[in-house]
C-alpha positions in Angstrom: -0.1 0.1 0.1 3.1 2.3 0.1 3.1 2.5 -3.5 -0.4 3.4 -3.6 0.1 6.2 -0.8 2.6 7.4 -3.1 0.5 7.6 -6.1 2.8 4.8 -7.7 -0.5 3.3 -9.0 1.1 0.9 -11.8 3.8 -0.5 -9.1 0.9 -0.9 -6.5 -1.2 -2.9 -9.0 1.6 -5.1 -9.8 2.0 -6.0 -6.4 -1.7 -6.4 -5.7 -2.2 -8.8 -8.4 0.6 -10.7 -6.8 -0.7 -10.7 -3.5 -4.1 -11.7 -5.0 -2.7 -15.1 -6.2 -0.5 -15.8 -3.0 -3.4 -15.0 -0.6 -5.8 -17.5 -2.2 -3.9 -19.9 -0.1 -3.7 -17.9 3.2 -6.8 -17.5 5.2 -4.6 -14.8 7.4 -4.2 -12.3 4.5 -6.9 -13.1 2.1 -9.3 -10.5 3.6 -6.5 -7.9 3.7 -5.5 -8.6 0.2 -8.9 -8.1 -0.9 -9.7 -4.9 1.0 -6.5 -3.4 -0.7 -7.4 -4.4 -4.0 -10.6 -2.4 -3.3 -8.7 0.5 -2.0 -6.8 0.7 -4.9 -9.9 0.5 -7.2 -11.6 3.3 -5.3 -8.5 5.4 -5.7 -8.4 5.0 -9.4 -12.3 5.8 -9.6 -13.7 2.3 -10.4 -15.8 2.1 -7.1 -18.2 -0.4 -8.9 -15.0 -3.0 -9.0 -13.9 -1.8 -5.5 -17.2 -3.0 -4.2 -17.2 -6.2 -6.0 -13.9 -7.2 -4.0 -15.5 -5.7 -0.6 -18.4 -8.1 -1.4 -16.1 -11.0 -1.7 -14.3 -10.0 1.3 -17.4 -10.1 3.6 -18.1 -13.3 2.4 -14.8 -15.1 3.3 -14.5 -12.9 6.7 -18.0 -14.0 7.6 -17.4 -17.9 6.7 -13.9 -17.5 8.5 -15.0 -15.8 11.6 -12.8 -13.0 11.1 -14.7 -10.1 13.5 -12.0 -7.6 13.5 -11.6 -7.6 9.8 -15.2 -7.6 9.1 -15.5 -4.5 11.1 -13.3 -2.6 8.7 -14.5 -4.2 5.5 -18.0 -3.0 6.6 -16.8 0.7 7.0 -15.0 0.3 3.6 -18.6 -0.8 2.1 -19.7 2.3 3.6 -17.0 4.5 2.0 -17.6 3.2 -1.4 -21.3 2.8 -1.3 -21.1 6.7 -0.2 -19.1 7.4 -3.5 -21.5 5.7 -5.6 -24.6 7.9 -4.0 -26.1 4.9 -1.9 -26.2 6.6 1.2 -29.0 4.4 3.0 -26.8 1.5 1.7 -23.8 3.1 3.2 -25.5 4.1 6.6 -26.6 0.4 7.1 -22.9 -1.0 6.7 -21.6 1.8 9.3 -24.3 1.2 12.1 -23.1 -2.5 11.5 -19.5 -1.6 11.7 -20.1 0.3 14.8 -22.0 -2.2 16.7 -19.6 -4.9 16.0 -16.4 -2.3 17.2 -18.3 -1.5 20.4 -18.8 -5.2 21.1 -15.1 -5.9 20.6 -14.5 -3.2 23.0 -16.6 -4.4 25.7 -15.4 -7.8 25.4 -11.4 -6.8 25.5 -10.1 -8.5 28.9 -9.9 -6.2 32.0 -6.4 -5.1 33.1 -6.9 -7.6 36.0 -7.4 -10.6 33.5 -4.7 -9.2 31.3 -2.1 -9.0 34.2 -2.7 -12.5 35.4 -2.3 -13.8 32.0 0.8 -12.1 31.9 2.1 -13.8 35.1 1.8 -17.2 33.2 3.5 -16.3 30.2 7.3 -16.9 30.7 9.4 -14.3 28.9 12.2 -15.5 26.3 15.4 -15.4 28.2 17.4 -13.9 24.9 14.9 -11.0 24.5 15.4 -8.0 27.0 12.4 -6.0 28.1 13.4 -2.8 26.1 14.0 -4.6 22.8 10.2 -6.0 23.0 8.9 -2.6 22.4 5.9 -0.7 24.2 3.3 -2.0 22.4 4.8 -5.6 22.7 4.7 -5.0 26.3 1.1 -3.9 26.4 -0.9 -5.6 23.9 -4.2 -4.9 25.4 -3.5 -0.9 24.9 -2.5 -1.5 21.3 -6.0 -3.4 20.6 -7.7 -0.7 22.5 -6.1 2.1 20.5 -6.5 0.3 17.2 -10.3 -0.2 17.9 -10.6 3.1 19.5 -9.2 4.8 16.3 -11.5 2.9 14.0 -14.6 3.8 16.2 -13.8 7.4 15.7 -13.7 6.7 11.9 -16.9 4.8 11.9 -18.8 7.8 14.0 -17.3 10.3 11.6 -18.5 8.2 8.8 -22.1 8.1 10.4 -22.2 11.7 10.5 -21.2 11.9 7.0 -24.3 9.6 5.9 -26.7 11.3 8.2 -25.4 14.7 6.5 -26.0 13.2 3.0 -29.6 12.1 4.0 -30.3 15.5 5.3 -30.8 14.0 9.0 -29.0 17.1 10.3 -29.4 16.6 14.2 -28.1 13.0 14.0 -25.1 14.1 11.9 -23.9 17.1 14.3 -24.3 14.1 17.3 -22.3 11.5 15.3 -19.6 14.1 14.4 -19.4 14.9 18.2 -18.9 11.8 19.3 -16.4 11.1 16.6 -14.2 13.9 18.4 -14.8 12.9 21.9 -14.0 9.0 21.0 -10.9 10.0 19.5 -9.6 12.5 22.3 -10.6 9.2 24.6 -8.8 6.5 22.8 -5.8 8.3 21.2 -5.2 11.6 23.4 -5.9 15.1 22.6 -2.6 15.8 20.7 -3.3 13.2 18.0 -3.6 14.9 14.1 -7.0 12.9 13.7 -8.8 14.7 16.3 -7.9 18.4 14.5 -9.3 16.7 11.3 -12.6 15.7 13.0 -13.0 19.0 15.1 -12.9 20.8 11.8 -15.5 18.9 9.9 -17.8 19.2 13.3 -16.9 23.2 13.2 -17.9 23.5 9.7 -21.1 21.5 10.1 -22.4 23.2 13.0 -21.7 26.7 11.0 -23.0 25.6 7.4 -25.1 22.4 7.8 -28.5 24.3 7.1 -27.2 26.2 4.4 -28.4 25.4 0.7 -24.7 25.3 -0.6 -23.6 22.8 2.3 -24.8 19.8 0.3 -22.1 20.2 -2.4 -19.2 20.4 0.2 -20.1 17.4 2.1 -17.2 15.0 2.1 -17.6 11.3 1.6 -17.1 8.3 4.2 -13.7 7.6 4.9 -11.9 4.3 3.6 -10.5 2.4 6.4 -7.0 1.2 5.1 -6.1 -2.3 5.9 -3.0 -3.3 7.9 -0.9 -6.2 7.0 -1.9 -8.0 10.0 -4.5 -7.4 13.2 -3.9 -9.1 16.7 -6.7 -11.5 16.9 -9.4 -11.0 19.6 
């Protein structure tokens, strides 16, 4: 995805085609590859093709019980359907993702459970604590931060879809929730908070103006990482 982010689309497609072939034999990477292919085709404006890859990803994730990946894919379906102007359908996928993410956060082990588990796990004698890194030392925090950031994106997308559907009060409420969630899980200094706050501010000022409809953004695509820690 580095090539795609640097607008090197030809190189990105070459690697994605190879990944598509290889991932057909890999349960762990198939869903990620399908989402990345969807990201590529969405970027070059082929949203119908992107939609096809995401629908294939949903079937795969449901059949393999990959809840964490499925939540991201539901958000990506929201983003593609939003660009296709299918805002009711986009809203449905966004709400589905929200419920799934909230459920995963609720069902994360408590600090007490996490610490008791850590006591029973032996550390490798060949690896120093400082070499394991902060995230590896606290996998639960990594999971919470990851889910929290996606939850903030989900609330932002919810606000976007409500705004497209002219459900303005619900839109403002969702944008506010996006800022609150991002602040809670990522901290006040995180760059995403400034972006979410800007969207909220503009919406509060302009949401009822006749020209606002042409200025509404589309739902945000949730880029897939190479691998998630399983929940």
